[in-house]
C-alpha positions in Angstrom: 0.0 0.0 0.0 1.7 3.2 -1.2 0.3 6.6 -0.2 0.7 9.4 -2.6 3.2 12.1 -1.7 1.5 15.3 -2.6 4.7 17.2 -2.6 5.7 15.4 -5.7 2.7 16.6 -7.7 2.3 19.7 -9.7 -0.5 22.3 -9.1 -2.8 20.9 -11.7 -2.6 17.4 -10.3 -3.1 18.7 -6.7 -6.1 20.8 -7.9 -7.7 17.8 -9.4 -7.4 15.9 -6.1 -8.7 18.9 -4.0 -11.6 19.3 -6.4 -12.8 15.8 -5.6 -13.7 16.9 -2.0 -16.7 18.9 -0.7 -16.0 18.3 3.0 -12.7 19.0 4.8 -12.3 17.5 8.3 -9.1 18.5 10.1 -7.4 17.9 13.3 -5.9 21.1 15.0 -2.8 20.7 17.1 0.0 19.5 14.8 -1.9 20.4 11.7 -3.0 24.0 12.2 -0.9 25.0 15.2 1.5 23.9 17.8 0.0 24.9 21.2 -0.7 28.6 20.6 1.6 29.1 17.6 -0.1 28.8 14.2 1.7 26.7 11.5 2.8 29.1 8.8 0.0 29.8 6.3 -2.3 27.2 7.7 -5.0 29.8 8.2 -4.7 30.8 4.6 -5.3 27.2 3.5 -8.4 26.9 5.6 -9.8 30.2 4.4 -9.1 29.1 0.8 -11.1 25.9 1.4 -14.0 28.0 2.6 -13.8 30.5 -0.3 -13.9 27.5 -2.7 -17.2 26.4 -1.1 -15.9 23.5 0.8 -17.5 22.7 4.2 -14.8 22.7 6.9 -15.0 21.0 10.3 -12.4 21.1 13.0 -12.3 17.8 14.9 -10.0 17.8 18.0 -9.5 15.3 20.8 -8.5 18.2 23.1 -11.0 18.3 26.0 -9.3 21.2 28.0 -11.4 23.9 26.3 -15.1 24.5 25.6 -16.4 25.2 22.1 -16.5 28.9 22.9 -12.9 28.9 24.0 -11.9 27.1 20.9 -13.8 29.5 18.8 -12.0 32.4 20.4 -8.7 30.7 19.6 -9.7 30.1 16.0 -10.7 33.7 15.6 -7.5 35.1 17.2 -5.4 32.9 14.8 -7.5 34.0 11.8 -9.0 30.6 11.0 -12.6 30.5 9.6 -14.7 29.0 12.4 -18.1 29.1 14.1 -19.5 27.0 16.9 -21.2 24.6 14.5 -18.0 23.4 12.8 -16.0 22.8 16.0 -16.2 19.3 17.4 -14.1 19.1 20.6 -14.3 16.1 22.9 -15.6 18.3 25.9 -18.6 19.2 23.7 -19.1 15.6 22.6 -19.2 14.3 26.2 -21.9 16.7 27.1 -23.8 16.1 23.8 -23.6 12.3 24.3 -25.0 12.5 27.9 -27.7 15.0 27.0 -28.9 12.8 24.1 -29.3 10.0 26.6 -31.4 12.2 28.8 -28.8 11.7 31.6 -30.3 12.9 34.9 -27.6 12.0 37.5 -24.3 13.5 38.4 -20.9 13.0 36.7 -17.7 12.2 38.5 -15.0 13.8 36.2 -11.3 13.5 35.8 -10.6 16.3 33.5 -10.2 20.0 32.8 -12.5 23.0 32.9 -13.6 22.5 29.2 -15.6 19.5 30.2 -17.1 21.2 33.2 -18.2 24.2 31.1 -19.9 22.0 28.5 -21.7 19.9 31.1 -22.8 23.2 32.8 -24.3 24.4 29.4 -26.6 21.3 29.2 -27.5 21.3 32.9 -25.6 18.2 34.0 -24.1 18.4 37.5 -20.6 17.2 38.1 -17.9 16.8 40.8 -14.1 16.2 40.7 -12.8 19.2 38.8 -9.4 20.5 40.0 -7.0 19.4 42.7 -7.9 16.5 45.0 -4.9 16.0 47.3 -4.3 12.9 49.4 -4.6 14.0 53.0 -3.5 10.8 54.8 -1.1 7.9 54.3 -3.8 5.6 55.6 -4.6 3.3 52.7 -8.1 2.7 53.9 -9.1 6.2 52.6 -11.8 6.4 55.2 -12.3 10.0 54.5 -13.7 9.3 51.0 -17.5 9.1 51.1 -18.8 8.1 47.7 -21.8 10.1 46.4 -24.9 8.1 45.8 -26.1 9.9 42.7 -23.1 9.4 40.4 -24.3 8.0 37.1 -21.2 8.4 34.9 -17.4 8.7 35.2 -15.7 10.9 32.6 -12.0 10.8 32.0 -10.3 13.5 30.1 -6.9 15.4 30.3 -6.2 16.4 33.9 -3.0 17.9 35.1 -4.1 17.1 38.7 -4.5 13.4 38.0 -3.5 11.3 41.0 -4.0 8.0 42.9 -7.0 9.3 44.8 -8.8 10.2 41.5 -8.2 6.7 40.2 -9.6 5.3 43.4 -12.7 7.4 43.2 -13.3 6.6 39.5 -12.9 2.9 40.0 -15.1 2.9 43.1 -18.0 4.5 41.2 -17.4 2.1 38.3 -17.9 -0.9 40.6 -21.5 -0.1 39.9 -22.1 -1.5 36.4 -25.0 1.0 35.9 -22.5 3.8 36.1 -21.3 4.7 32.6 -17.6 5.0 31.8 -16.7 7.7 29.2 -13.3 8.7 27.9 -12.8 11.8 25.9 -10.0 10.2 23.8 -7.2 7.6 24.0 -4.1 9.6 22.8 -1.2 8.0 24.6 1.2 11.0 24.6 2.3 14.1 22.7 5.6 15.8 22.2 6.6 18.8 24.3 9.5 21.2 23.9 13.1 20.0 24.6 12.1 16.4 23.8 9.8 16.2 26.8 7.1 13.5 26.4 3.8 14.6 27.8 1.4 11.9 28.9 -1.9 12.1 27.0 -5.4 11.4 28.1 -5.1 7.8 27.0 -2.5 7.2 29.7 -4.9 8.3 32.3 -7.8 6.3 30.8 -5.6 3.2 30.9 -5.1 3.6 34.7 -8.8 3.8 35.3 -9.5 0.9 32.9 -6.9 -1.3 34.7 -8.2 -0.5 38.2 -11.9 -0.7 37.3 -11.7 -3.6 34.9 -14.0 -1.7 32.6 -13.7 -0.3 29.1 -15.0 3.2 28.3 -17.2 4.6 25.5 -14.7 6.8 23.7 -15.8 10.2 22.3 -12.8 11.2 20.3 -10.9 9.9 17.2 -10.6 7.2 16.1 -14.0 6.4 17.6 -16.7 6.9 15.0 -19.0 8.7 17.4 -17.9 12.1 16.0 -18.5 11.0 12.4 -21.9 9.7 13.3 -22.7 13.1 14.6 -21.5 14.7 11.4 -23.5 12.3 9.2 -26.6 12.8 11.2 -26.4 16.6 11.2 -24.8 17.4 7.9 -25.4 14.3 5.6 -21.7 14.2 4.8 -20.8 12.1 1.7 -17.8 9.9 2.7 -16.7 9.7 -1.0 -16.3 13.5 -1.1 -14.6 13.9 2.3 -11.0 14.4 3.2 -9.7 13.8 6.8 -6.5 15.7 7.5 -4.4 14.9 10.6 -0.9 14.5 12.0 -1.5 11.4 14.2 -2.1 8.2 12.3 -3.7 6.1 15.0 -6.4 8.7 15.7 -6.9 11.0 12.6 -6.0 8.7 9.8 -7.6 5.7 11.5 -10.9 7.6 11.9 -10.8 8.4 8.2 -10.2 4.8 7.3 -13.1 3.6 9.5 -15.4 6.1 7.9 -14.3 5.5 4.3 -12.9 9.0 3.9 -9.8 9.8 2.0 -7.0 10.7 4.4 -4.1 13.2 4.4 -1.2 12.9 6.8 0.7 16.1 7.5 4.3 15.7 8.8 4.2 18.7 11.2 3.1 16.7 14.2 3.2 13.3 15.8 3.5 10.7 12.9 6.7 10.9 10.8 7.8 9.7 7.4 9.8 7.0 9.1 6.6 5.7 10.7 5.0 5.8 7.3 7.8 3.8 5.6 7.5 1.2 8.3 3.7 0.9 8.1 3.5 0.6 4.4 5.9 -2.3 4.3 4.2 -4.1 7.2 2.3 -7.4 7.0 0.4 -6.4 10.2 -3.2 -5.3 9.2 -3.3 -3.0 12.2 -0.2 -1.1 10.9 -1.4 -1.1 7.3 -4.6 0.6 8.5 -2.5 3.5 9.6 -1.3 4.2 6.0 -3.0 7.4 4.6 -4.3 8.0 1.1 -1.9 11.0 0.8 0.8 12.7 2.8 2.4 16.1 2.6 5.1 18.0 4.5 2.8 20.7 5.7 -0.8 21.7 5.1 0.6 25.0 3.9 2.0 23.1 0.8 -1.6 22.9 -0.5 -1.9 26.7 -0.8 -0.5 27.2 -4.3 -3.1 24.8 -5.9 -6.0 26.3 -3.9 -5.0 29.8 -4.9 -4.8 28.8 -8.5 -8.4 27.6 -8.3 
């Protein structure tokens, strides 16, 4: 399986490929920006897609912000965005529970983005913020489980600790309590070669302790694509999924029968790609995209030509 390197094509060839899509789904960090620093000319690319009449959707596994906070970031960085085309996992959690007519309380391991989205739909929650261990007594007698917890949600949480795992697993002893994960990203790169544990690392801790598997909101779970299909009737044959992480972005695209474009400005590298395309392992072959390119900015000349 050999993906097409778009950097080897001329503008006419690239234009023909881009003309075959009506819907552009894109990851954010690693594709459009690194933290708060936009990737050069990425905003121009997304604005060009919109000016050509393509429907753009931003799909991010990041649960630390609410949709409103993401919208503010998109606007500040000059990306074309509105609340209806931003699908972050904090929003997906709240939407999922609201659609199920959830009436109980959520115990959350996560950041303020999840809390804000739950607040918007009127779902009560506990667990946000620091939860320090106050004793070396392993009986944890001071923890009194709340009786009205109906779901445990695990997202990215800088204050993650032993006590939070204990509480989540205790609530999940009740099989009627739903277990929800925002995403399963294992790690992501930081500056100075620091490896930053991702939400998936926290989810695995709770999985192991509770002996439960969660319902996952983010990529590569197809819940987000089901939302898009229901609300926008997206045609998979006319859809391109752009991402920098093969086991989330590209895998989602493959599972939904979208064409996929891997950009090399984030997590997955050309070395990974060379390994996967030569593999006999079906799980690695599934990570091979339809196309790859050095940067999303490299699409700009063909889009401007149109």
